[in-house]
N, C-alpha and C positions, 0 to 999 in steps of 0.2 A: 498655458493657454490651451483650451480644449476646443477643437474644431469639429463640427458635424456637417456632413454634406449629404443631403437627400434630395433627389429629383432636381438636380442642378441648382439647389439653393444651399447656401452655406451660412452657418451661424457660428460665431466664436464667443467664447466666454473665458474669463480668467478665473480660475478656481485654485484654491489651495488643495493640493492632492498628495497622496502617498501611494507608493507602490509596495505591496507586500507580496512576496513570492516565496516559494519553497522548492527545494530540489533534493533529490537523493544523492546527487553527485555534482559538485561545482567545478570539477577539474577541467571541463571543456569550455567554461565561460572565460572569455578573454579578460586579461587583467584590467584593461581600461573600463570595462563594464562592471567587473567585480568590485572595483574601488568605489563605486557609487552606492554600494549596499553595505548595511551593517549586518555582518554575518554572525548568526547565532547557531552553534552546534548543539543539538540535543543529545542527551544520553540515550543509548539504545534501551529498548524495553527490557525489563526483567522478565523471567518466565511467568511470574505471577501476573504482571501487567498484560503480557502477550496473551496469556490464557483467558483472563477476564475479558479483554477486548474482543478476542476471537469468539468466545462463547456467546457473549452478549449479541454481537453482530449476527452470528450464524443462527442463533435461536430466535431472536426478536425480528430481524429483518428478513432472513431467508427461510424461517420456519423449519430449520434443521433439527432433528432429534437431538436431545441433550447428550446422549451417549456418543453419538457420531461427532458432535461438536467438540466434546471433551477429548475424544480420541484423536481427532484431526489436529487440535492445538498441540497435544502432547507429541504426536508423531512428527509433525512438521518441525517442532522445536528440537526434538531429540534425534531424529533420523536424517535431517537435512541441514545444509548450511543456509537455507533460504531465510528462515525466521521472518517470512513475509506473510502478513495477514491476507493479502490478495491470493496467495497460493492456498491458504486455508479455505477461502471461499470457493475457489475452483475445485479443489479436491472434495470438500464436503458436499457440494452440489451434485457431484457425480456419484458419490457413495450412497448405497442404500442400507449398508450394515457397517459395523465397526471393522469387520474383517476386510471389507472392500476398501476401506481407508488405507489399510496396510498394503493391500494389493496395488492400489492406484499409485501410492507413493513409490513402491518398489519398481513398478513399471515405468513411471516417469524418471526415476533415477537411472534405470537401465538404459533409457534412450537419451539421457543427457539433459532432460528438462529440469531436473532437480539434482543437486550435488549432495552427496553424503558427507557427514562430519568426518 
């Protein structure tokens, strides 16, 4: 049953519904709630997949130079334990050159924002 309340008026309707959710970590979900879901664990990205996704996102959506995008994917994969595409976006958006990608990653690692392999 779906209920909607607007301006002190309520309407209800019975609908067939599904809940689709995703999470990077399900350890904090209580067992009673977790038992209501069908849990599918996906394989982690390979470097090839990670690089392709990162480069496509950075070049097409964020208009980052191809060399910076490629260097960011490579360095995040190989110099950090992050392997997080969101980190690639943050780093590439700050960098103006390939050398700055390395500098940013080293600085973030030094201050504990990224962990080295």
